[in-house]
C-alpha positions as CSV (number, residue, x, y, z in Angstrom):
1,M,-134.4,39.3,-97.4
2,V,-136.5,36.0,-97.6
3,T,-139.9,36.1,-95.8
4,S,-141.0,32.5,-95.4
5,H,-139.5,29.0,-94.5
6,H,-140.4,27.8,-97.8
7,E,-138.5,30.6,-99.6
8,A,-135.6,30.2,-97.2
9,A,-135.0,26.5,-98.4
10,H,-134.4,27.2,-102.1
11,R,-133.2,31.0,-101.7
12,I,-130.0,30.2,-100.2
13,F,-129.0,28.6,-103.3
14,Q,-129.5,31.8,-105.0
15,D,-127.6,34.0,-102.7
16,R,-125.0,31.5,-101.8
17,P,-124.4,29.5,-105.1
18,E,-121.2,28.0,-103.5
19,L,-123.6,25.5,-101.7
20,L,-123.8,23.7,-105.0
21,V,-120.3,22.1,-104.5
22,P,-121.2,20.1,-101.3
23,V,-124.6,19.5,-102.5
24,F,-123.8,18.1,-105.6
25,R,-120.9,15.9,-104.1
26,I,-123.8,14.6,-101.7
27,L,-125.9,13.9,-104.6
28,D,-123.0,12.2,-106.6
29,V,-123.4,14.4,-109.3
30,P,-120.7,15.8,-111.2
31,L,-120.3,19.8,-111.1
32,P,-118.2,21.5,-113.7
33,A,-114.8,22.7,-112.3
34,K,-114.7,26.4,-111.5
35,A,-118.4,26.8,-112.9
36,S,-120.2,29.9,-112.8
37,V,-123.8,30.0,-111.6
38,D,-126.6,32.5,-112.9
39,V,-129.9,33.2,-111.3
40,L,-132.6,32.8,-114.3
41,S,-136.3,33.9,-113.9
42,A,-138.3,31.4,-112.2
43,D,-141.3,32.1,-114.3
44,V,-141.9,29.1,-116.9
45,T,-145.2,30.5,-117.9
46,E,-145.9,30.5,-121.8
47,M,-149.3,32.3,-121.8
48,R,-152.2,32.9,-119.7
49,P,-154.1,31.4,-117.9
50,L,-151.5,28.6,-117.5
51,E,-149.5,30.0,-114.7
52,R,-146.7,27.9,-113.6
53,R,-143.6,29.0,-111.3
54,V,-140.8,26.9,-110.0
55,D,-139.1,28.1,-106.9
56,S,-135.6,28.8,-108.2
57,V,-133.9,28.4,-111.6
58,L,-129.9,28.5,-111.9
59,R,-127.8,28.2,-115.0
60,V,-124.5,26.4,-114.2
61,K,-121.9,27.1,-116.9
62,P,-118.3,25.5,-116.8
63,S,-115.4,28.1,-117.1
64,D,-114.0,26.5,-120.3
65,G,-117.1,27.6,-122.2
66,G,-118.5,24.0,-122.6
67,D,-122.1,22.8,-122.2
68,G,-123.7,23.4,-118.8
69,F,-127.2,22.8,-117.4
70,L,-130.0,24.3,-115.8
71,L,-130.9,23.6,-112.3
72,A,-134.5,23.9,-111.2
73,I,-135.1,23.9,-107.5
74,E,-138.3,23.2,-105.5
75,A,-138.9,23.2,-101.8
76,Q,-141.4,20.5,-101.1
77,G,-143.0,20.4,-97.5
78,R,-145.6,17.3,-98.3
79,R,-146.5,14.7,-100.9
80,D,-148.4,16.1,-103.7
81,R,-149.8,13.8,-106.4
82,D,-149.9,16.8,-108.9
83,K,-146.3,17.6,-108.6
84,A,-145.2,14.9,-111.1
85,V,-146.8,16.7,-114.1
86,S,-145.7,20.3,-112.8
87,W,-142.1,19.1,-112.6
88,A,-142.3,17.3,-115.9
89,Y,-143.5,20.7,-117.5
90,Y,-140.8,22.7,-115.8
91,L,-138.1,20.4,-117.1
92,S,-139.7,20.3,-120.6
93,H,-140.2,24.0,-120.9
94,L,-136.7,25.0,-119.4
95,K,-135.2,22.6,-122.1
96,A,-137.3,24.3,-125.1
97,K,-136.7,27.9,-123.8
98,Y,-133.0,27.7,-123.3
99,N,-132.0,24.6,-125.3
100,C,-130.0,23.4,-122.3
101,P,-130.3,20.3,-120.2
102,A,-132.0,20.7,-116.8
103,L,-132.2,18.9,-113.7
104,L,-134.7,19.1,-110.9
105,L,-133.4,19.4,-107.3
106,V,-136.3,19.0,-104.5
107,I,-135.6,20.1,-101.1
108,C,-137.6,18.2,-98.5
109,P,-138.0,19.0,-94.6
110,D,-138.7,15.3,-93.7
111,K,-137.6,11.8,-94.7
112,A,-141.1,10.6,-95.7
113,T,-141.5,13.3,-98.2
114,A,-138.0,13.1,-99.5
115,D,-138.5,9.3,-100.1
116,W,-141.6,10.0,-102.0
117,A,-140.1,13.0,-103.9
118,A,-137.3,10.7,-105.4
119,G,-139.8,8.9,-107.6
120,P,-139.5,8.1,-110.3
121,F,-142.8,9.6,-111.6
122,R,-143.8,7.9,-114.8
123,L,-146.4,9.7,-117.0
124,G,-148.5,8.1,-119.5
125,P,-151.6,5.8,-119.9
126,E,-151.6,2.4,-117.8
127,G,-149.1,-0.1,-118.9
128,W,-146.9,2.6,-121.0
129,T,-144.5,5.1,-119.8
130,A,-144.5,8.1,-122.1
131,L,-142.3,10.3,-119.8
132,S,-140.4,9.6,-116.7
133,V,-139.2,12.4,-114.1
134,H,-136.2,11.4,-111.8
135,P,-135.8,14.3,-109.3
136,L,-132.6,14.9,-107.2
137,V,-133.6,15.0,-103.5
138,L,-132.1,16.6,-100.5
139,G,-133.6,15.8,-97.0
140,P,-132.7,14.7,-93.5
141,G,-131.4,11.3,-95.1
142,N,-128.5,12.5,-97.0
143,V,-127.8,16.2,-95.8
144,P,-124.8,16.0,-93.3
145,V,-125.4,16.7,-89.7
146,I,-122.9,19.5,-88.6
147,T,-122.1,19.6,-84.6
148,D,-118.5,20.7,-84.9
149,P,-118.3,24.6,-84.9
150,E,-114.9,24.6,-86.7
151,E,-116.5,22.2,-89.4
152,A,-119.7,24.9,-89.6
153,A,-117.2,27.8,-89.6
154,R,-115.3,26.6,-92.7
155,D,-118.7,26.2,-94.6
156,L,-121.3,28.4,-93.4
157,P,-123.7,27.9,-96.3
158,L,-123.7,24.0,-95.8
159,A,-124.0,24.4,-92.0
160,T,-126.9,26.7,-92.2
161,F,-128.5,24.6,-94.9
162,S,-128.0,21.5,-92.6
163,A,-129.6,23.2,-89.6
164,M,-132.7,24.0,-91.6
165,T,-132.9,20.5,-92.8
166,H,-132.6,18.9,-89.5
167,G,-134.5,21.7,-87.6
168,R,-137.1,18.8,-86.7
169,D,-134.8,16.3,-85.5
170,G,-133.8,15.5,-81.8
171,G,-130.4,16.6,-82.4
172,A,-131.1,20.1,-83.6
173,P,-130.0,21.8,-80.7
174,D,-126.3,20.6,-81.1
175,I,-126.4,21.5,-84.8
176,L,-127.6,24.9,-83.9
177,E,-125.4,25.5,-81.0
178,A,-122.4,24.6,-83.4
179,L,-123.7,27.1,-85.9
180,A,-124.1,29.8,-83.4
181,L,-120.5,29.5,-82.2
182,A,-119.4,29.3,-86.0
183,L,-121.2,32.8,-86.6
184,G,-119.4,34.4,-83.6
185,T,-116.2,34.3,-85.8
186,A,-117.8,35.1,-88.9
187,D,-117.9,38.6,-90.5
188,P,-120.7,41.0,-89.3
189,E,-122.5,40.7,-92.6
190,S,-122.4,36.9,-92.9
191,A,-123.4,36.5,-89.4
192,E,-126.5,38.7,-89.8
193,Y,-127.4,36.8,-93.2
194,Y,-127.3,33.5,-91.9
195,S,-128.9,34.1,-88.5
196,E,-131.9,35.7,-90.1
197,L,-132.0,33.1,-92.8
198,L,-132.0,30.3,-90.4
199,E,-134.7,31.9,-88.1
200,I,-137.0,32.1,-91.0
201,G,-136.0,28.7,-92.5
202,L,-136.8,27.0,-89.2
203,G,-140.4,28.0,-89.7
204,D,-142.7,27.1,-86.7
205,T,-140.7,24.6,-84.8
206,R,-139.1,24.3,-81.4
207,A,-135.8,24.6,-82.8
208,R,-136.5,28.3,-83.9
209,E,-137.0,29.3,-80.3
210,T,-133.9,27.5,-79.3
211,W,-132.3,29.6,-82.1
212,R,-133.4,32.7,-80.9
213,K,-132.1,32.2,-77.3
214,L,-128.7,31.2,-78.8
215,M,-128.6,34.4,-81.0
216,V,-129.4,36.6,-77.8
217,S,-126.6,34.9,-75.8
218,S,-124.3,34.9,-78.9
219,Y,-124.8,38.8,-79.4
220,F,-124.6,39.8,-75.8
221,P,-122.7,43.2,-75.6
222,G,-119.1,42.8,-74.2
223,R,-118.1,40.1,-76.3
224,G,-117.1,41.8,-79.7
225,T,-120.1,40.5,-81.3
226,L,-122.5,41.7,-84.0
227,F,-125.0,43.6,-81.7
228,E,-122.1,45.3,-79.9
229,E,-120.3,46.3,-83.0
230,K,-123.3,47.7,-84.4
231,F,-124.0,49.7,-81.1
232,L,-120.6,51.1,-80.8
233,E,-120.4,52.0,-84.6
234,G,-123.7,53.9,-84.0
235,K,-122.5,55.5,-81.0
236,A,-119.3,56.7,-82.6
237,E,-121.0,58.0,-85.4
238,G,-123.7,59.7,-83.5
239,K,-126.4,57.7,-85.1
240,A,-129.2,56.4,-82.8
241,E,-131.3,54.6,-85.3
242,G,-129.0,51.4,-85.5
243,T,-129.0,51.0,-81.8
244,A,-132.7,51.4,-81.6
245,E,-133.1,48.5,-84.1
246,V,-130.7,46.4,-82.1
247,V,-132.8,46.9,-78.8
248,L,-135.9,45.7,-80.8
249,R,-134.3,42.8,-82.3
250,V,-133.0,41.6,-78.9
251,L,-136.7,41.5,-77.6
252,Q,-138.0,39.9,-80.8
253,N,-135.1,37.2,-80.5
254,R,-136.3,36.7,-76.9
255,G,-140.0,36.2,-78.0
256,I,-141.0,39.5,-76.2
257,P,-143.7,41.4,-78.1
258,A,-143.5,45.2,-78.5
259,S,-146.5,47.4,-79.1
260,N,-146.2,49.8,-82.0
261,D,-146.3,52.6,-79.4
262,I,-143.2,51.1,-77.7
263,R,-141.3,50.3,-81.1
264,D,-142.0,54.1,-82.1
265,R,-140.8,55.2,-78.7
266,V,-137.6,53.5,-79.2
267,M,-137.0,54.2,-82.8
268,D,-137.8,57.8,-82.2
269,C,-135.0,58.2,-79.4
270,R,-132.1,59.9,-80.4
271,D,-130.2,59.9,-77.0
272,L,-127.5,57.1,-77.4
273,D,-127.0,56.8,-73.5
274,E,-130.8,56.2,-73.0
275,L,-130.7,53.7,-75.9
276,G,-127.6,52.1,-74.1
277,R,-129.5,51.7,-71.0
278,W,-132.5,50.3,-73.0
279,L,-130.2,47.7,-74.6
280,D,-128.7,46.4,-71.4
281,R,-132.3,46.0,-70.1
282,A,-133.5,44.3,-73.2
283,F,-131.5,41.1,-72.4
284,H,-133.2,40.7,-68.9
285,V,-136.7,42.3,-69.0
286,T,-139.8,39.9,-69.1
287,S,-142.0,42.4,-70.9
288,A,-141.1,45.3,-73.3
289,E,-142.6,48.0,-70.9
290,E,-139.9,47.1,-68.4
291,L,-137.5,48.9,-70.9
292,F,-138.6,52.2,-69.3
293,D,-138.8,51.3,-65.7
294,G,-137.7,54.2,-63.6
295,E,-138.1,56.7,-66.2
């Protein structure tokens, strides 16, 4: 699983390459029909100590065996005057290494950074352009806002990417609510993947707290949702570990810290009835210690 909001912004393309179809449509770049996508090494280092690493590199190949291209993906959170040189290096090195044309896609969380990242960046002495870099850019200005739950359910990768991109916008709560409702109709594996990816991708924003609250209400037992399914599955199989993880996850999503002692007590418990009581309380307590009130 991804570990940072920076990684989430580009990792979704590795895990869910079908996102490239609507993204390339947004960018007005033709994508080969029925193309296959392979993840390549992101390391574009030639020799030490010159270490350079692009966030993600994908190879897009048409199904008919024709010429494809490489797609280097960078998540960029701010303006950086040194990036033009790095991006030129990425593209040149990838072309030389794989003998394949390369494009650069830059993902930006705000419009100002996106406007800057669009370039073009011209390299060379004053008055002469030796090399010019023209990135493709995704940001709040061109990523669609998805507030219809049915539309979000039809394309979960794009809806999740939309929520990450517009997480700092005033309309973020409507986007998040639509996605939460859409995940309620998705298969458990997809629901868990996208909910966790978005929580990480939102970073340190107010939208992240909104998303946590939505996930708690969406997974409340009794609604046939992911938490309930995991709980009932664990109960049927006589396994307590999965239920214990759900108890701690509910606390985490509600922003309630749990000490190591409390986490150990929950994870060490093998009494499914007791875990069920703790799970019920986890949705209402104001501190983790309250899980054990009266015991």
